[in-house]
C-alpha positions as CSV (number, residue, x, y, z in Angstrom):
1,X,-3.1,41.0,19.8
2,X,-4.7,38.1,21.6
3,X,-8.2,38.4,23.1
4,X,-9.1,37.0,26.5
5,X,-9.9,33.3,26.2
6,X,-7.6,32.7,23.2
7,X,-5.3,29.7,23.3
8,X,-1.7,30.6,22.5
9,X,1.5,28.5,22.3
10,X,4.7,29.8,23.7
11,X,7.9,27.7,23.6
12,X,5.8,24.6,22.9
13,X,3.6,25.1,25.9
14,X,-0.1,26.1,25.6
15,X,-1.3,29.0,27.7
16,X,-4.6,30.9,27.8
17,X,-5.0,34.6,27.6
18,X,-7.1,35.8,30.5
19,X,-7.9,39.2,32.0
20,X,-8.7,40.2,35.6
21,X,-12.5,39.9,35.1
22,X,-12.5,36.2,34.0
23,X,-13.5,33.7,36.5
24,X,-11.3,30.9,37.6
25,X,-13.6,28.4,36.0
26,X,-13.4,30.0,32.6
27,X,-9.6,30.1,32.8
28,X,-9.6,26.4,33.8
29,X,-11.9,25.5,30.9
30,X,-9.7,27.4,28.5
31,X,-6.6,25.7,29.9
32,X,-8.2,22.3,29.5
33,X,-9.1,23.1,25.9
34,X,-5.5,24.1,25.3
35,X,-4.2,20.9,26.8
36,X,-6.6,18.9,24.6
37,X,-5.4,20.8,21.5
38,X,-1.8,19.9,22.3
39,X,-2.7,16.2,23.0
40,X,-4.4,16.0,19.6
41,X,-1.3,17.5,18.0
42,X,0.9,14.9,19.7
43,X,-1.4,12.1,18.5
44,X,-1.3,13.4,15.0
45,X,2.5,13.6,15.1
46,X,2.6,10.0,16.5
47,X,0.4,8.9,13.6
48,X,2.7,10.6,11.1
49,X,5.8,9.0,12.5
50,X,4.1,5.5,12.6
51,X,2.9,5.9,9.1
52,X,6.3,7.0,7.9
53,X,8.0,3.9,9.4
54,X,5.4,1.4,8.1
55,X,4.7,2.9,4.7
56,X,8.1,4.4,3.8
57,X,10.8,2.8,5.8
58,X,9.4,-0.8,5.7
59,X,7.0,-1.0,2.7
60,X,9.0,1.4,0.5
61,X,12.1,-0.8,0.1
62,X,10.0,-4.0,-0.2
63,X,8.0,-2.3,-3.0
64,X,11.2,-1.2,-4.8
65,X,12.7,-4.7,-4.5
66,X,9.4,-6.2,-5.8
67,X,9.4,-3.9,-8.8
68,X,12.9,-4.9,-9.7
69,X,12.0,-8.6,-9.2
70,X,8.9,-8.2,-11.4
71,X,10.9,-6.6,-14.1
72,X,13.5,-9.3,-14.0
73,X,10.8,-12.0,-14.0
74,X,9.0,-10.5,-16.9
75,X,12.3,-10.4,-18.9
76,X,13.4,-13.9,-17.9
77,X,10.1,-15.5,-18.7
78,X,10.3,-14.1,-22.2
79,X,13.6,-15.8,-22.7
80,X,12.7,-19.3,-21.3
81,X,12.2,-21.6,-24.3
82,X,11.4,-24.6,-22.2
83,X,8.3,-23.0,-20.8
84,X,5.0,-23.5,-22.6
85,X,3.6,-20.3,-24.3
86,X,0.5,-20.4,-22.1
87,X,2.6,-20.6,-18.9
88,X,4.9,-17.9,-20.1
89,X,2.0,-15.6,-20.9
90,X,0.2,-16.2,-17.6
91,X,3.4,-15.7,-15.5
92,X,4.4,-12.6,-17.5
93,X,0.9,-11.1,-16.9
94,X,1.3,-11.9,-13.2
95,X,4.7,-10.1,-13.2
96,X,3.2,-7.1,-14.9
97,X,0.3,-7.0,-12.6
98,X,2.5,-7.2,-9.5
99,X,4.7,-4.4,-10.9
100,X,1.7,-2.1,-11.4
101,X,0.4,-3.0,-7.9
102,X,3.7,-2.1,-6.3
103,X,4.1,1.2,-8.3
104,X,0.5,2.1,-7.3
105,X,1.2,1.3,-3.7
106,X,4.3,3.6,-3.7
107,X,2.2,6.4,-5.2
108,X,-0.9,5.9,-3.0
109,X,0.7,5.2,0.4
110,X,4.5,5.6,0.6
111,X,4.8,8.9,-1.2
112,X,2.0,10.7,0.8
113,X,3.4,9.4,4.1
114,X,6.9,10.7,3.1
115,X,5.5,14.1,2.2
116,X,3.5,14.3,5.4
117,X,6.5,13.4,7.5
118,X,8.8,16.0,5.9
119,X,6.0,18.6,6.1
120,X,5.0,19.1,2.5
121,X,1.4,19.9,1.9
122,X,0.1,17.8,-1.0
123,X,-2.7,20.3,-1.8
124,X,-0.2,22.9,-2.9
125,X,0.9,20.8,-6.0
126,X,-0.4,21.2,-9.5
127,X,-3.7,19.9,-10.9
128,X,-1.7,17.3,-12.9
129,X,-0.4,15.9,-9.6
130,X,-3.9,15.7,-8.1
131,X,-5.3,14.1,-11.3
132,X,-2.5,11.5,-11.4
133,X,-3.1,10.6,-7.7
134,X,-6.9,10.3,-8.4
135,X,-6.3,8.0,-11.4
136,X,-3.7,5.8,-9.7
137,X,-5.8,5.1,-6.6
138,X,-8.3,2.8,-8.5
139,X,-5.4,1.2,-10.4
140,X,-4.0,0.0,-7.1
141,X,-7.2,-2.0,-6.4
142,X,-7.6,-3.2,-10.0
143,X,-4.0,-4.5,-10.1
144,X,-4.5,-6.1,-6.7
145,X,-7.5,-8.0,-7.8
146,X,-5.8,-8.9,-11.1
147,X,-2.9,-10.4,-9.2
148,X,-5.2,-12.4,-7.0
149,X,-7.2,-13.8,-9.9
150,X,-4.1,-14.6,-12.0
151,X,-2.6,-16.4,-9.0
152,X,-5.9,-18.4,-8.6
153,X,-6.0,-19.1,-12.4
154,X,-2.4,-20.4,-12.4
155,X,-3.0,-22.6,-9.4
156,X,-6.1,-24.1,-11.0
157,X,-4.4,-24.5,-14.3
158,X,-1.5,-26.3,-12.7
159,X,-3.6,-28.6,-10.6
160,X,-5.8,-29.5,-13.6
161,X,-2.6,-30.3,-15.5
162,X,-1.3,-32.5,-12.7
163,X,-4.7,-34.3,-12.3
164,X,-4.9,-35.0,-16.1
165,X,-1.4,-36.4,-16.1
166,X,-2.1,-38.5,-13.0
167,X,-5.4,-39.9,-14.5
168,X,-3.7,-40.6,-17.8
169,X,-1.0,-42.5,-16.1
170,X,-3.5,-44.6,-14.2
171,X,-5.5,-45.3,-17.4
172,X,-2.3,-46.4,-19.3
173,X,-1.4,-48.6,-16.4
174,X,-4.8,-50.2,-16.3
175,X,-4.8,-50.7,-20.1
176,X,-1.4,-52.4,-19.9
177,X,-2.4,-54.8,-17.1
178,X,-5.7,-55.8,-18.7
179,X,-4.1,-56.6,-22.0
180,X,-1.6,-59.0,-20.3
181,X,-4.3,-61.3,-19.0
C-alpha cells in the first residue's frame, strides 16, 4: 500500500498519493517530483535509442566489414611475393591491429548498447563475462594506439624510401653530366 507523498505510475502517467490533511503545496511539490522523474526516464530512453543507432546500427556493420577486410588483407599480404618482407610484415601487423581494434570496439561499445536497448542487465551475467569485459577495454586503447603508430611508421618508412630514391637519382644524374665535360 502506498503512503501519502509516494510517487506512483499508472498507465504510464505519474501521480502522487495524497490524503486529505496534505496541503496543496506539498501535493504540487510531489507532482513536480513525479514529472521530473518521468522526464529523466524519457531522457534515459532517448540516450538508449541514440546509443543503439550510433553504436549498433551504424558502427556495428562498419566494424564487421572492417574485421572481414582486415582478415582478407592479412591473408592477401602473406601471398604477395612482389612485396618486400618488411612491407608485408608492417602491413600484416597493421591489419592485425585493426582487427583487434574493431573486435574490441564491438565488445566495448556495440554489445553493451545492444543489451541496454533490448533491456538485458549486464550485471546479471557471470564473473567470466565481467572479467572478459574488463580485460578487453584496455585492449581497445592499446590496439588503437598500435594502429596509429604503425600507420605513422609506414608513412615515414615510405617517405624515406621515396626521398632516398629521389636523391640517388639526382646524384646519378649529376655524376653522368659531370663525367661528360
